[in-house]
C-alpha angles and dihedrals in degrees: 000000000000119000114242115254107267144144125223132197112199125192087338116186129172133170131181118250090263091061096258106146121228102173132007120193092338115185116195139147132189122201132185116314137052119301124192109213108206137173142122119297109277094029088113102255096138090038088055093053089048092052089049092049093048095244089118128039118226118238085223140351131039144276115209122187128189102213138350125330127223117192129194106188124208094250111042111201118182130173105260090214090062118106117235092249088054091051087049091055090239104101098101093045093045094050090049088053094049091047089053092046089053090054101265107137100182112150095232087062090058092043089052092051096041106164095334098100094139095048093119093051092047091049090051092044089050091049090048091053090053094047091255095115092118092060114096118222090233094056121108123239091240085071097060134065131260093253090048089051089057091049088046092054089049091051088054090054094046090050089055090051095213121196094228120037117197114195120188113193091322096176093062111123090003117129124226091268096048091048091059091055089050091050089053091052092049094046090053095047113118105179131066114309132176114188126188110196146138090212108114094197090053097046089050085068096061124096098222139010122227108201110206110201131156091350094306135098130229119193126218124183118229133021134316094277088053092048091051091053092049091047092049090052089047093050092049090052091047093050091051088052090054091053091048090047092047090052092047088050091051088047092050092046089049093048091046090053090046089051093049092050092048088048091049091052090050091049092052092046090049091049090048092051089046092051092048090047092217091153133043113278096243092051092049091048091051089047090050092050090049092048091049092049091047092046089050094051092043091051093049093046090055094042091050088049088050094047088049090051091051091050091051091050093050091049089048090049093050092054089058107088114232107225101185114201126207108242112184129175105211107167096156090061092069119120122196115243097249098040118119108237102171140005131190130181128192092331119193111193131198117269090031108291119136144182112209118205119359138327120199128182117194135185122337094335118165111213127188112206109203137170147119122303107278095021090121103257094136092042088054093051092046089051093051089047090054095245092117132036116232118244090223140351125034137266128191137185115210099193135045109286138189129195126209108200125204091250092057089219092152088097126081106227090209094059131069127249092260093048093051093053090048089057089062092043106038093164094055119100117238089248091054093047090050092045091054095041089057087064088058086054094260099127127170114322092009089073088062096056112120108249090235089066097056126112120236093266095043090049092053092048090053095047088048091050091049092053099042095045093046121123119265091039109243112249091185115047119187122193126190113206091327096177093061109121093005123126123224092266092051091048087056091047089052091049093051090048093051088050086066093049112098101184132087119292135203115184126184109199145137091210104103099181089052093050092049090054090059098066094246114202099188132027115203123191118203113209139157090271090053136258124333138166117261142169132238086242094058092045091062091054101045113102 
């Protein structure tokens, strides 16, 4: 009998070069089917995938894989000079096929082809399944968008037909239409798949959830929605146990006090009898010793009960998840309702995008900027931010603005979190910087972490803190794909932070549930024809 395809991590340990541990003696095994690997940012999800893929070496322990591994990392970087067939890994086979078809029967061509005579047809079919049928195999990667590059890397993996497929945030940078293609590919996968994602729709396609928390994994059968229900039930039970444990602790404290009062009364009564000498001295001495022994045992018994009650409360509290939320008071970001924030007129952007006529942004408007990959959303934001000059027309911001790009390169990796924030608010004292950083969940020594060591979610939080706490306070905030690399808890944290923001907001994103949670006042769709108003309902029907 053949062993089912699987991978096993045995006694797996890993620490960063500075000694910070990520895993210690982790035991985990994945069998056939689709597994969603979830956990808070910094819990080690991406690190675990890199260890399995062989991109990192464990400090201790082993990773055993039955079969070939295919790995799609969070940040896909491909050489823009590569041809599409080279990125797919079929260039050599394809060249040999074309040589044979042209009449060259050299043996090395047949060796290169092997049994893969239909490789070109399979490649085109795979590209078609992922919505890339319009891309010619001879094109270079510099001619396609970032989202198309992600799908192209996935197409290369699917063509290899690996036994184990690892996907790390695969929907990052993918528009709504590309995401649907990826969902179809995931739904059709029949081998072992481990997917790390914050995309609810994608996680609802998996067969089971592995929840990575504090270096341990808890398994839940079913998709993400089932996992959320199970987790909610668990947390309700855990909170009930906290209430029960708190009530028991109060009871034990009360009983200890009552016992101490009774013992004090007995002691006073015994002392009174001794002073009045109503009984023989030897009898009173024996009675005093017995009372002291009884009092000691009584006190120890109640103190032990109290200690046990405290321990039960600690265990109950530990079982309740601490979902910290960003709470920020940002009064100086407020924009009066009628104030002009941004004006644009007949904009012609680099790479072909354009905005005919005028675009005005007034007051604390919240704009969702949507559109296909390559439509020019990032180019528009960079032009507004002053990073790119328009080809034609003009754009002008009338208030202080800040732009948070996808790459999060507003942070200096050589500086700590606190030092990065201080760069944007040079007039703020160290105490003030740290007090405000604490509200972004960088408390105590966490504010002294070097930016280079931060996880994706932590890095985003630090970059957001640097921009939102900047001086002068930004009254126009522009975010480009802000939920990339964020777990569900971090997306909620971002939402609560933006609830406190009182300025104007422009968010480019493909994450419809996130956009809808922000209280968007205007939806703008950027197409080849220009910019037009749309609705969330229309976006779900456009193909």
